[in-house]
C-alpha positions in Angstrom: 4.2 -18.3 38.6 1.5 -15.7 37.9 2.6 -12.7 35.9 2.1 -9.3 37.6 0.3 -6.4 35.8 3.6 -4.6 35.6 5.3 -7.5 33.8 2.3 -7.8 31.4 2.5 -4.1 30.6 6.2 -4.4 29.9 5.6 -7.4 27.6 2.9 -5.4 25.8 5.2 -2.4 25.2 7.9 -4.8 23.9 5.3 -6.3 21.5 4.4 -2.8 20.2 8.0 -1.9 19.7 8.5 -5.2 17.8 5.5 -4.3 15.5 6.9 -0.8 14.9 10.3 -2.2 14.0 8.7 -4.7 11.6 6.8 -1.9 10.0 10.0 0.1 9.5 11.8 -2.9 8.0 8.9 -3.5 5.6 8.8 0.1 4.5 12.6 0.0 3.9 12.2 -3.1 1.7 9.4 -1.4 -0.3 11.6 1.7 -0.8 14.5 -0.5 -2.0 12.3 -2.4 -4.4 11.0 0.8 -5.9 14.6 2.1 -6.3 15.6 -1.2 -8.1 12.6 -1.0 -10.4 13.4 2.7 -11.2 17.0 1.8 -12.0 15.7 -1.0 -14.3 13.5 1.5 -16.1 10.3 0.2 -14.7 7.8 1.4 -12.2 5.2 -0.1 -9.8 1.8 1.2 -9.0 1.9 -0.4 -5.6 4.3 -2.6 -3.8 3.3 -4.7 -0.8 5.6 -7.0 1.3 4.0 -9.8 3.2 5.5 -12.0 5.9 4.8 -15.7 5.2 4.3 -17.4 8.6 3.2 -20.9 7.5 0.3 -22.9 6.2 -3.1 -22.0 7.5 -4.2 -25.0 9.5 -7.4 -23.5 10.8 -10.6 -25.3 10.0 -13.6 -23.6 8.4 -16.1 -22.4 11.0 -19.4 -24.2 11.0 -22.6 -22.2 11.7 -24.7 -23.3 14.6 -27.5 -25.7 13.6 -30.2 -23.5 15.1 -30.4 -19.7 15.2 -30.6 -18.5 18.8 -33.6 -16.4 19.7 -33.5 -13.6 22.3 -36.4 -12.1 24.1 -37.1 -8.4 23.2 -36.6 -7.7 26.9 -32.9 -8.7 26.5 -32.1 -5.5 24.6 -31.4 -2.3 26.5 -34.2 0.3 26.1 -32.1 3.4 26.6 -28.5 4.0 25.5 -26.0 5.4 27.9 -23.6 8.1 26.7 -20.4 6.1 25.9 -16.8 7.2 26.0 -15.1 8.1 22.7 -13.2 5.4 20.9 -9.4 5.6 21.0 -8.2 5.3 17.4 -5.1 3.4 16.6 -2.0 5.7 16.4 -0.7 3.7 13.4 2.0 1.1 13.0 4.8 3.6 13.0 3.7 5.0 16.4 2.2 1.9 18.1 3.9 2.7 21.4 1.6 5.8 21.7 -1.5 3.5 22.0 -2.1 4.1 25.7 -1.2 7.8 25.7 -4.0 10.3 26.3 -3.1 12.5 23.3 -5.6 14.7 21.4 -7.3 13.2 18.4 -7.1 15.3 15.3 -9.3 14.9 12.2 -7.4 15.1 8.9 -9.7 15.9 6.0 -8.3 14.6 2.7 -10.9 14.9 0.0 -10.5 15.3 -3.8 -7.1 13.7 -4.2 -6.0 10.8 -6.4 -4.3 7.8 -4.8 -0.7 9.0 -5.4 -1.4 12.4 -3.8 -3.4 10.8 -0.9 -0.5 8.4 -0.2 1.9 11.3 0.0 -0.3 13.2 2.4 -0.8 10.2 4.7 2.9 9.5 4.8 3.6 13.2 5.6 1.1 13.0 8.5 2.8 9.8 9.8 6.2 11.5 9.7 4.8 14.6 11.5 3.2 12.4 14.1 6.4 10.5 14.7 8.4 13.7 15.0 6.1 15.5 17.4 4.3 12.6 19.1 1.5 15.0 20.3 -1.6 13.9 18.4 -3.4 10.9 16.9 -4.9 11.3 13.5 -8.3 10.1 12.1 -8.6 10.6 8.4 -11.8 11.9 6.8 -11.9 11.1 3.1 -14.0 10.6 0.0 -11.5 8.3 -1.5 -12.2 4.6 -2.1 -8.4 3.8 -1.8 -8.8 2.4 1.7 -5.5 0.4 1.3 -3.6 3.6 1.8 -4.9 4.0 5.4 -4.8 0.3 6.1 -1.2 0.2 5.2 -0.4 2.5 8.1 -3.2 1.0 10.2 -4.9 4.4 10.6 -8.5 4.9 11.4 -10.5 6.6 8.7 -14.1 7.6 7.9 -15.6 7.7 4.4 -18.1 10.2 3.1 -19.0 10.4 -0.7 -18.5 13.8 -2.3 -20.5 13.1 -5.5 -22.1 16.0 -7.3 -25.2 13.9 -7.8 -26.3 14.2 -4.1 -29.6 12.4 -4.0 -30.2 10.9 -0.6 -33.6 9.1 -0.2 -34.6 9.7 3.4 -36.0 12.3 5.8 -33.3 14.9 5.6 -31.5 16.9 2.9 -27.9 16.0 1.9 -26.3 19.0 3.6 -28.1 18.2 6.8 -27.0 14.6 6.6 -23.4 15.7 6.0 -23.5 17.9 9.1 -25.0 15.1 11.2 -22.5 12.6 10.0 -19.5 14.8 10.8 -20.9 15.6 14.2 -21.3 11.9 14.9 -17.7 11.2 13.8 -16.4 14.0 16.1 -18.3 12.4 19.1 -17.2 8.9 18.1 -13.5 9.6 18.4 -13.5 12.8 20.6 -12.0 14.8 17.7 -10.8 18.2 19.1 -10.1 19.9 15.7 -10.0 19.2 12.0 -7.2 20.0 9.6 -8.3 20.2 6.0 -6.2 19.5 2.9 -7.5 20.5 -0.5 -10.4 22.6 -1.6 -13.2 20.3 -0.6 -13.5 19.8 3.2 -15.0 16.5 4.4 -18.8 16.6 4.0 -18.9 19.9 2.1 -18.9 20.9 -1.5 
């Protein structure tokens, strides 16, 4: 018996709720582990909990024996204006995936990993409480694991003082063009900046 679109949508929502619940359980385990370590007089830089499903039985992929060749006429000559990407709302708010909520850029530059983790967790709690926005993080940090832990979309831009960009435009021009591209990419309506160094600026 074929499944109806309605039943498939219901199954998808149940799957998202299951993922959200698993995320909450994992976060609870991490918090309890930190508490136990503190009681024992120890501390952890980072705690991660992984679910072990089973042995990986997949075979290694084998590249094709001959590289396919395409005619230059196969590529489109003009690009059409595409729709903005819909960023993931994060594991804690996965049921908000299909909602047409505004996308908000969150600039978090100039922070160490501990401060950055606190800010991202605060945004996740705010999003869960209000359920009226989806964040995209704009950062100069190389600690991508903080955003990946929550499954948030993020964009990186270096904030080094030695800004030497070999190319046809100055660094500040490139920064403006990069930020404009990110806004169009996700359809960002506004940007909230944390810290003294906004994304792409000194």
